[in-house]
VOGU-260930 format. One record per residue (C-alpha): chain; residue number from 1; residue in one letter; z, y negated, x negated. Coordinates in nm, 2 decimals. Layout:
# VOGU-260930
+--------+-----+--------+--------+--------+--------+
| chaine | num | residu |      w |      v |      u |
+--------+-----+--------+--------+--------+--------+
|      A | NUM |      A |      Z |      Y |      X |
...
+--------+-----+--------+--------+--------+--------+
END
This chain:
# VOGU-260930
+--------+-----+--------+--------+--------+--------+
| chaine | num | residu |      w |      v |      u |
+--------+-----+--------+--------+--------+--------+
|      A |   1 |      X |   8.24 | -25.38 | -17.83 |
|      A |   2 |      X |   7.89 | -25.23 | -17.82 |
|      A |   3 |      X |   7.66 | -25.30 | -18.11 |
|      A |   4 |      X |   7.29 | -25.21 | -18.15 |
|      A |   5 |      X |   7.18 | -25.21 | -18.52 |
|      A |   6 |      X |   6.81 | -25.22 | -18.56 |
|      A |   7 |      X |   6.66 | -25.11 | -18.89 |
|      A |   8 |      X |   6.30 | -25.21 | -18.94 |
|      A |   9 |      X |   6.25 | -25.07 | -19.29 |
|      A |  10 |      X |   5.96 | -24.83 | -19.31 |
|      A |  11 |      X |   6.14 | -24.64 | -19.59 |
|      A |  12 |      X |   6.36 | -24.34 | -19.53 |
|      A |  13 |      X |   6.72 | -24.26 | -19.61 |
|      A |  14 |      X |   6.81 | -24.31 | -19.98 |
|      A |  15 |      X |   6.51 | -24.52 | -20.05 |
|      A |  16 |      X |   6.56 | -24.82 | -19.82 |
|      A |  17 |      X |   6.77 | -25.10 | -19.96 |
|      A |  18 |      X |   6.78 | -25.25 | -19.61 |
|      A |  19 |      X |   6.93 | -24.92 | -19.49 |
|      A |  20 |      X |   7.19 | -24.92 | -19.76 |
|      A |  21 |      X |   7.30 | -25.27 | -19.67 |
|      A |  22 |      X |   7.30 | -25.19 | -19.30 |
|      A |  23 |      X |   7.50 | -24.87 | -19.34 |
|      A |  24 |      X |   7.77 | -25.06 | -19.52 |
|      A |  25 |      X |   7.78 | -25.32 | -19.24 |
|      A |  26 |      X |   7.78 | -25.05 | -18.97 |
|      A |  27 |      X |   8.06 | -24.86 | -19.15 |
|      A |  28 |      X |   8.28 | -25.17 | -19.15 |
|      A |  29 |      X |   8.20 | -25.24 | -18.78 |
|      A |  30 |      X |   8.30 | -24.89 | -18.69 |
|      A |  31 |      X |   8.62 | -24.92 | -18.89 |
|      A |  32 |      X |   8.70 | -25.23 | -18.69 |
|      A |  33 |      X |   8.66 | -25.04 | -18.37 |
|      A |  34 |      X |   8.30 | -25.12 | -18.26 |
|      A |  35 |      X |   8.08 | -24.86 | -18.10 |
|      A |  36 |      X |   7.76 | -24.89 | -18.31 |
|      A |  37 |      X |   7.43 | -24.73 | -18.26 |
|      A |  38 |      X |   7.18 | -24.75 | -18.54 |
|      A |  39 |      X |   6.81 | -24.73 | -18.44 |
|      A |  40 |      X |   6.54 | -24.69 | -18.70 |
|      A |  41 |      X |   6.23 | -24.87 | -18.56 |
|      A |  42 |      X |   6.00 | -24.66 | -18.79 |
|      A |  43 |      X |   6.09 | -24.36 | -18.57 |
|      A |  44 |      X |   6.00 | -24.54 | -18.24 |
|      A |  45 |      X |   5.67 | -24.61 | -18.06 |
|      A |  46 |      X |   5.67 | -24.98 | -17.99 |
|      A |  47 |      X |   5.33 | -25.12 | -17.87 |
|      A |  48 |      X |   5.25 | -25.47 | -17.96 |
|      A |  49 |      X |   5.29 | -25.74 | -17.70 |
|      A |  50 |      X |   4.94 | -25.82 | -17.56 |
|      A |  51 |      X |   5.04 | -26.17 | -17.43 |
|      A |  52 |      X |   4.93 | -26.07 | -17.08 |
|      A |  53 |      X |   5.24 | -26.22 | -16.93 |
|      A |  54 |      X |   5.26 | -25.96 | -16.66 |
|      A |  55 |      X |   5.63 | -25.94 | -16.74 |
|      A |  56 |      X |   5.65 | -26.30 | -16.62 |
|      A |  57 |      X |   5.42 | -26.29 | -16.32 |
|      A |  58 |      X |   5.33 | -25.96 | -16.15 |
|      A |  59 |      X |   5.63 | -25.76 | -16.25 |
|      A |  60 |      X |   5.91 | -26.01 | -16.35 |
|      A |  61 |      X |   6.12 | -25.88 | -16.63 |
|      A |  62 |      X |   5.93 | -25.56 | -16.67 |
|      A |  63 |      X |   5.67 | -25.50 | -16.95 |
|      A |  64 |      X |   5.34 | -25.32 | -16.87 |
|      A |  65 |      X |   5.38 | -25.09 | -17.18 |
|      A |  66 |      X |   5.56 | -24.76 | -17.12 |
|      A |  67 |      X |   5.68 | -24.67 | -17.46 |
|      A |  68 |      X |   6.01 | -24.63 | -17.65 |
|      A |  69 |      X |   6.07 | -25.01 | -17.62 |
|      A |  70 |      X |   6.06 | -25.02 | -17.24 |
|      A |  71 |      X |   6.21 | -24.68 | -17.17 |
|      A |  72 |      X |   6.49 | -24.68 | -17.43 |
|      A |  73 |      X |   6.53 | -24.98 | -17.66 |
|      A |  74 |      X |   6.51 | -25.28 | -17.43 |
|      A |  75 |      X |   6.78 | -25.15 | -17.19 |
|      A |  76 |      X |   7.01 | -25.07 | -17.49 |
|      A |  77 |      X |   6.94 | -25.42 | -17.63 |
|      A |  78 |      X |   7.03 | -25.58 | -17.29 |
|      A |  79 |      X |   7.36 | -25.39 | -17.28 |
|      A |  80 |      X |   7.47 | -25.46 | -17.64 |
|      A |  81 |      X |   7.74 | -25.72 | -17.71 |
|      A |  82 |      X |   7.60 | -25.77 | -18.06 |
|      A |  83 |      X |   7.25 | -25.70 | -18.19 |
|      A |  84 |      X |   7.20 | -25.66 | -18.57 |
|      A |  85 |      X |   6.85 | -25.71 | -18.69 |
|      A |  86 |      X |   6.81 | -25.55 | -19.04 |
|      A |  87 |      X |   6.48 | -25.61 | -19.20 |
|      A |  88 |      X |   6.32 | -25.62 | -19.55 |
|      A |  89 |      X |   6.14 | -25.94 | -19.64 |
|      A |  90 |      X |   5.79 | -25.88 | -19.75 |
|      A |  91 |      X |   5.63 | -26.21 | -19.67 |
|      A |  92 |      X |   5.90 | -26.47 | -19.61 |
|      A |  93 |      X |   6.01 | -26.34 | -19.27 |
|      A |  94 |      X |   6.09 | -26.02 | -19.07 |
|      A |  95 |      X |   5.84 | -25.74 | -19.12 |
|      A |  96 |      X |   5.58 | -25.63 | -18.86 |
|      A |  97 |      X |   5.79 | -25.36 | -18.68 |
|      A |  98 |      X |   6.08 | -25.61 | -18.63 |
|      A |  99 |      X |   5.84 | -25.88 | -18.51 |
|      A | 100 |      X |   5.69 | -25.63 | -18.26 |
|      A | 101 |      X |   6.04 | -25.55 | -18.13 |
|      A | 102 |      X |   6.13 | -25.92 | -18.10 |
|      A | 103 |      X |   5.81 | -26.01 | -17.92 |
|      A | 104 |      X |   5.87 | -25.73 | -17.67 |
|      A | 105 |      X |   6.19 | -25.89 | -17.56 |
|      A | 106 |      X |   5.97 | -26.16 | -17.38 |
|      A | 107 |      X |   6.06 | -26.02 | -17.03 |
|      A | 108 |      X |   6.41 | -26.15 | -17.09 |
|      A | 109 |      X |   6.28 | -26.51 | -17.05 |
|      A | 110 |      X |   6.17 | -26.69 | -16.73 |
|      A | 111 |      X |   5.81 | -26.80 | -16.72 |
|      A | 112 |      X |   5.88 | -27.17 | -16.67 |
|      A | 113 |      X |   6.01 | -27.44 | -16.90 |
|      A | 114 |      X |   6.32 | -27.66 | -16.84 |
|      A | 115 |      X |   6.44 | -27.96 | -17.03 |
|      A | 116 |      X |   6.81 | -28.00 | -17.12 |
|      A | 117 |      X |   6.94 | -28.28 | -17.34 |
|      A | 118 |      X |   6.59 | -28.36 | -17.46 |
|      A | 119 |      X |   6.51 | -28.00 | -17.56 |
|      A | 120 |      X |   6.25 | -27.79 | -17.37 |
|      A | 121 |      X |   6.28 | -27.42 | -17.35 |
|      A | 122 |      X |   6.24 | -27.11 | -17.13 |
|      A | 123 |      X |   6.56 | -27.02 | -16.95 |
|      A | 124 |      X |   6.69 | -26.67 | -16.97 |
|      A | 125 |      X |   6.67 | -26.43 | -16.68 |
|      A | 126 |      X |   7.04 | -26.35 | -16.72 |
|      A | 127 |      X |   7.34 | -26.47 | -16.92 |
|      A | 128 |      X |   7.31 | -26.29 | -17.26 |
|      A | 129 |      X |   7.60 | -26.06 | -17.35 |
|      A | 130 |      X |   7.52 | -26.05 | -17.71 |
|      A | 131 |      X |   7.54 | -26.24 | -18.03 |
|      A | 132 |      X |   7.27 | -26.19 | -18.30 |
|      A | 133 |      X |   7.31 | -26.12 | -18.66 |
|      A | 134 |      X |   7.02 | -26.10 | -18.91 |
|      A | 135 |      X |   7.06 | -25.88 | -19.22 |
|      A | 136 |      X |   6.77 | -25.95 | -19.45 |
|      A | 137 |      X |   6.71 | -25.76 | -19.78 |
|      A | 138 |      X |   6.49 | -25.94 | -20.03 |
|      A | 139 |      X |   6.49 | -26.16 | -20.33 |
|      A | 140 |      X |   6.78 | -26.40 | -20.39 |
|      A | 141 |      X |   6.54 | -26.64 | -20.55 |
|      A | 142 |      X |   6.35 | -26.68 | -20.21 |
|      A | 143 |      X |   6.46 | -27.01 | -20.06 |
|      A | 144 |      X |   6.38 | -26.88 | -19.71 |
|      A | 145 |      X |   6.67 | -26.64 | -19.72 |
|      A | 146 |      X |   6.92 | -26.92 | -19.67 |
|      A | 147 |      X |   6.73 | -27.10 | -19.39 |
|      A | 148 |      X |   6.94 | -26.98 | -19.10 |
|      A | 149 |      X |   7.31 | -27.03 | -19.05 |
|      A | 150 |      X |   7.32 | -26.69 | -18.87 |
|      A | 151 |      X |   7.16 | -26.50 | -19.15 |
|      A | 152 |      X |   7.35 | -26.27 | -19.39 |
|      A | 153 |      X |   7.16 | -26.30 | -19.71 |
|      A | 154 |      X |   7.13 | -26.00 | -19.94 |
|      A | 155 |      X |   7.40 | -26.13 | -20.16 |
|      A | 156 |      X |   7.66 | -26.17 | -19.88 |
|      A | 157 |      X |   7.56 | -25.83 | -19.75 |
|      A | 158 |      X |   7.63 | -25.69 | -20.09 |
|      A | 159 |      X |   7.98 | -25.82 | -20.06 |
|      A | 160 |      X |   8.02 | -25.59 | -19.76 |
|      A | 161 |      X |   7.88 | -25.31 | -19.97 |
|      A | 162 |      X |   8.13 | -25.38 | -20.25 |
|      A | 163 |      X |   8.42 | -25.38 | -20.01 |
|      A | 164 |      X |   8.32 | -25.05 | -19.86 |
|      A | 165 |      X |   8.24 | -24.87 | -20.18 |
|      A | 166 |      X |   8.47 | -25.03 | -20.43 |
|      A | 167 |      X |   8.17 | -25.08 | -20.67 |
|      A | 168 |      X |   8.07 | -25.42 | -20.80 |
|      A | 169 |      X |   7.72 | -25.51 | -20.69 |
|      A | 170 |      X |   7.47 | -25.71 | -20.89 |
|      A | 171 |      X |   7.42 | -26.03 | -20.71 |
+--------+-----+--------+--------+--------+--------+
END
């Protein structure tokens, strides 16, 4: 199983709590036999999506930007079986570098809308191989942390940390 673990914390090793949580999760995934690549978005050049929609019209599926996202990250993201999005919470959602990464996955969608079972959405250009997992580090008192069923809250991620280190976390 191929896993891409994206860390959007701007803080370096030993300082980033998001990194500490992600490292514990990655360690457990590797012990379970997964091939995991951790990518620190702070070390990558990812231009912001300009909303030009060239990736939908003139060059379907290909972004106009020639940066680390188009040359390296997007192809790895497409090939992964699981994508882990690790982000600190600064203002109730993912931080700016993770949002830029997510927005640059726009070429994965078709430019038209379809309606299925009363829901309207953009179809995907291909059947996705991956499942997504969000690892958010932030305040437990923040009600937004538990808004998604696919989100590992900081407390549940600390359980992974405890299992990997043998230390009892403060939840």
